C-alpha positions, 0 to 999 in steps of 0.5 A: 547763380548759387552755382556761380558763387559756390565755384568762386568760393571754391577757387578762392579757397584753392588759391588761399590753400595754395598761398598758405602752402607756398608760404609754409614751404618758403618758410621751411626753405628759409629755416633749412638754408644756412646763413653760413657755411664753411668749405674745405678747398676743392671739397663739395658741400652737399645740401638737400633742401627738398623743395619743389622750387627753382631759385635764382642764385647771385654771387658776389665774385664771379668764377670762384664758386660752383653750383651743381658743377657749373662755375657761377659767373653771375646768376644761376638758376638752382632747382632746390628739388635736387640736392644743391652742390656747392664747391670752391677751389678758391680760398676766401670769403664769398656770398651767395644771395638767393632770390625768389622769382629772380627779383625778391631777396630771400636768403644770403649765404656767407661761404668761407673756403678754408685750406685743407687741414689735418689735426691729431685726434687724441682721445686720451683723458686729461686732468683739468685744473681751472682757476677762474678770472675773479671770484665766483659767488655761489651763494649767500648767507646772513653775518651775525654781528657782535651786536647779535643782529644778522646782516646781509652786506651782499644785499645792500651792494646788489650782489647775487649768485652767479656774479664774479667779483673782479677787484676790491679797492682797485686790486685785481683779485687773485684768490679767495685768500687774497680776498679774505686778506683785503676784507680784513685789511678794510677793518669794517670800512666800505670796500669798492668792488668791481662786479661782472654779471653776465656780459655786464660790469659795474661797480658798487660798495660793500661793507664787511661786518664782523662776526661774533662767531670768530671775530672776523670781517665777512660779507655773507658770501659763498665763493669759489675760485677754481675747479678740477676734473677728468676730461678727454683731449679731442685734438692737437694741431701741430701747426699751431700747437693749440688743443681742444678738449671736452667739446662743451664748456666747464660750468660751475656746479652750483650756479650753472654758469660758464667759468671764466678763465684766469688760468688753467692747465691740463695734465696727464691722468690715468683711469683707475675705475668706471661706474657704469651708466644706467637709465637715469643715472649717468656713469663716470670714469674715475681717474687720478692726476699724475702730479709728478709730471709737468702740465701738458697744456695751458688753458686759455679759453672756456666756452660752450664748445669746450676748453682750448689752449696751447699744447706743450706736451709730447705726442707719443705712440698712443696717438695716430698720425695727423688725420684730415678734418671733415666739415659738417657738410661731410658728416653722414648718418651711419657708421663711425668710431670714437677714440677713448681712454677708459682703461688706464692710459690706453686709447682705444677705438669703439664702434658708434653709429651717427643717428642724426646730423643737424647741420644748422647747429652753429657753434653748438655742442649738440650737432649730432646724435650718436649711439654706442654699438661697440659691445666691449665698451657697453660692457665696460661703461654702459655707454657714454659716461662723464669723463668721455666728453671730448672723445674724437669721432672718426668717419670715413677716415676723417675727424668729424667731431667729438662726444659731448653729452650723454642721454640720461635716460639712455646712456647708449646714446648722446650728443656730438659736436662738429669739429669745425665748431671746435676748430672755430674756437682755436681760430679765434685764439690765434686771431685774438678774437 
């Protein structure tokens, strides 16, 4: 009797363990299998799930996708223990629906098949001038009025650090000088302002107070309307005239917020000195803007994947010929090189190692971990330094991404963004989305 009960408990325990283990594997599969993938026409997307399962795949359009070399007409059984190879020779958007045991809906993959394309990898540093769309609030303070009291106009108006003031009394703000002019014009009367906070907009009223310090009307706000710096041009697309640079967005130094673009330009620059990177102290390329030359591009967009816009400069001899694009599926751990301008105006090749590839990072500036292995670059900069962000990453004769961030505690290492994330931003510009 006791032996029978013990045996039943052991069986139940084993079944419970099996259910838990299976659930963990299924959850891992769900996390690993992407919801979206991009393919180049005629090229393979290889995905290694490594799960001891077979899973049924159903496509929404027959005859356009192949799995593991077989054209899928309707349903197809996929063994996830081996790498899954997805390929298509047909341009367009398709869907693969995976089902467990042939009946339980599990995961859908949207497959976007793109034409093969080539872009020009650049690697030259550029001067970046960016003017915000509106006036950015970077801090607040009290206004000491003529009556000796301290006022906080911004508090009553619910204005906070990081807000963007877009207009005053219906006039779109063009600059800080324009804002000061409208404040003085109000003569202490309440001003209706339009404010953007994150993704929300609202209107409020703010009443300027006359300062005892200089007899001028003030709001008690510290504001900024522009920024400038050195970055690296990643690519130029001769078919669309669009460029991409930096690989990460430009944020305000005080608020940490992405700056919205009112207008901006990129101009040629020249590196004049280098502050080498050390553990705990990021290095920096120090350059000068070539002010006597025309802008080579107009910035239209700034987001977490970089800055983008129309290129109107000349591609000269320091740039190589157009190079094929490799999507994230083709990025591999191993040897690669970057193109970077760390001396004068010269673009040079420097060896790196791709140490980790994270293909799940959609539209993210941290898709790869890279390590500088080139002794010449290590001697010059100590590794990745500020200003190198945007340096294109080349592997197997294709451009696969760009340098974005340095590891503060190890300047020889940093992150890279996939080039398909950057190209997605130019596609959005072209489509007006």
